[in-house]
C-alpha positions as CSV (number, residue, x, y, z in Angstrom):
1,M,167.3,-22.8,88.5
2,T,164.5,-25.2,88.3
3,D,164.8,-28.9,89.1
4,H,164.0,-29.7,85.5
5,F,166.9,-27.7,84.3
6,I,169.3,-29.4,86.7
7,I,168.0,-32.9,85.7
8,E,168.4,-32.0,82.0
9,E,172.0,-30.8,82.6
10,A,172.9,-33.9,84.6
11,I,171.5,-36.1,81.7
12,R,173.5,-34.1,79.2
13,L,176.7,-34.5,81.1
14,V,176.1,-38.2,81.6
15,S,175.4,-38.7,77.9
16,E,178.9,-37.1,77.3
17,G,180.5,-39.7,79.6
18,V,180.8,-37.6,82.7
19,S,179.7,-39.1,86.1
20,V,177.4,-36.8,88.0
21,T,176.7,-36.6,91.7
22,F,173.0,-36.1,91.9
23,P,171.0,-35.2,95.1
24,V,168.1,-37.5,95.9
25,K,164.8,-36.2,97.4
26,G,162.1,-37.9,99.3
27,W,161.6,-41.4,100.8
28,S,161.0,-43.4,97.7
29,M,164.4,-45.3,97.8
30,L,164.5,-46.1,101.5
31,P,166.2,-48.0,103.1
32,F,168.9,-48.2,100.4
33,I,169.2,-44.5,99.6
34,I,168.2,-41.8,102.1
35,G,166.6,-38.8,100.3
36,G,167.8,-35.4,101.6
37,E,170.8,-36.9,103.2
38,E,172.5,-38.8,100.4
39,S,173.2,-38.4,96.7
40,V,173.8,-40.9,93.9
41,I,176.6,-41.0,91.4
42,L,175.0,-41.3,87.9
43,S,176.9,-42.7,85.0
44,R,176.1,-43.7,81.4
45,P,174.9,-47.3,81.2
46,E,177.9,-49.2,79.9
47,R,176.1,-52.6,79.8
48,Q,172.7,-54.0,79.2
49,L,170.1,-52.9,81.8
50,K,168.9,-55.5,84.2
51,V,166.4,-56.0,86.9
52,G,167.7,-54.6,90.2
53,D,169.5,-51.6,88.6
54,I,168.9,-48.2,90.1
55,V,168.4,-45.7,87.3
56,L,167.4,-42.2,86.4
57,A,164.6,-42.4,83.9
58,R,161.8,-40.3,82.4
59,T,158.5,-42.1,83.1
60,D,155.5,-42.3,80.8
61,D,153.9,-39.4,82.5
62,G,157.0,-37.2,81.9
63,R,158.5,-37.2,85.4
64,Y,162.1,-38.1,86.2
65,V,162.6,-40.7,88.9
66,V,165.6,-42.4,90.5
67,H,164.1,-45.9,91.0
68,R,164.9,-49.6,90.8
69,I,164.1,-51.6,87.7
70,T,161.7,-54.4,88.7
71,R,160.8,-55.8,85.3
72,L,162.2,-55.7,81.7
73,E,160.1,-57.0,78.9
74,G,161.7,-56.2,75.5
75,D,161.9,-52.4,75.4
76,D,159.4,-51.8,78.3
77,V,160.9,-51.1,81.7
78,T,158.9,-51.2,85.0
79,L,160.3,-49.1,87.9
80,M,159.5,-49.0,91.6
81,G,161.1,-47.1,94.4
82,D,162.4,-49.3,97.2
83,G,160.5,-47.1,99.7
84,N,157.2,-47.7,97.9
85,S,154.9,-50.5,98.9
86,A,152.7,-50.2,95.8
87,G,152.7,-48.4,92.5
88,T,155.1,-48.6,89.7
89,E,156.3,-46.4,86.9
90,H,156.9,-47.3,83.3
91,C,159.2,-46.1,80.6
92,L,161.0,-47.4,77.5
93,A,164.6,-48.5,77.7
94,G,165.6,-45.4,75.7
95,D,164.1,-43.2,78.5
96,V,166.7,-44.5,81.0
97,A,169.2,-41.7,81.1
98,A,171.7,-43.0,83.7
99,I,172.4,-45.7,86.1
100,A,173.2,-45.0,89.7
101,T,176.5,-46.7,90.7
102,H,177.1,-45.3,94.2
103,A,175.3,-43.6,97.1
104,V,177.2,-40.7,98.7
105,D,176.5,-39.5,102.2
106,G,176.9,-36.0,103.6
107,R,180.5,-36.6,104.5
108,G,181.4,-37.7,101.0
109,R,181.7,-41.4,101.8
110,K,180.7,-43.6,98.8
111,R,178.9,-46.9,98.9
112,Y,178.9,-49.1,95.8
113,L,175.2,-50.0,95.1
114,Y,175.8,-53.4,93.5
115,T,177.9,-55.5,95.9
116,P,176.7,-59.1,96.3
117,L,175.4,-58.3,99.8
118,R,173.5,-55.3,98.6
119,Q,172.0,-57.2,95.7
120,R,170.8,-60.0,98.0
121,A,169.4,-57.4,100.4
122,A,167.5,-55.7,97.5
123,R,166.1,-59.1,96.4
124,L,165.0,-59.8,100.0
125,W,163.4,-56.3,100.2
126,R,161.5,-57.0,96.9
127,W,160.3,-60.2,98.5
128,L,159.1,-58.3,101.6
129,R,157.0,-55.9,99.5
130,P,153.6,-57.0,101.1
131,I,154.9,-55.8,104.5
132,R,157.2,-53.0,103.4
133,R,154.9,-50.2,104.6
134,Y,155.0,-51.5,108.2
135,I,158.8,-51.8,108.2
136,L,159.2,-48.4,106.6
137,A,156.8,-46.8,109.2
138,I,159.0,-48.1,112.0
139,Y,162.2,-47.0,110.1
140,K,160.9,-43.5,109.6
141,R,160.0,-43.1,113.3
142,I,163.5,-44.2,114.5
């Protein structure tokens, strides 16, 4: 099975109202989601998308990413991984296939991604964007 097939199947299930536990790869969502060690639970968006939401979306270049919404302007959505210090992706609101509600570790423990504390931490992390790469370099070495 290819990654593309798995993603398409997850999207199909989410569109039918089924929540899907989806593995996350890479470092792009550090420090909030650890790729290779954690998964996210994806659900159909039941409300209006907003800045700060973590979503599965198909970007303008055709790739699927699990990243945070950093800007909404009408139907245009700008995404950026928490573990990225530069570079954004873009898509249309209709290309957002699912919203991540929880992170799940290897032991099956779930963490809700939108508690007030986590939302404040995400806003602070966004504010630290100019120095993220230094913080992440230290984090990855620990």
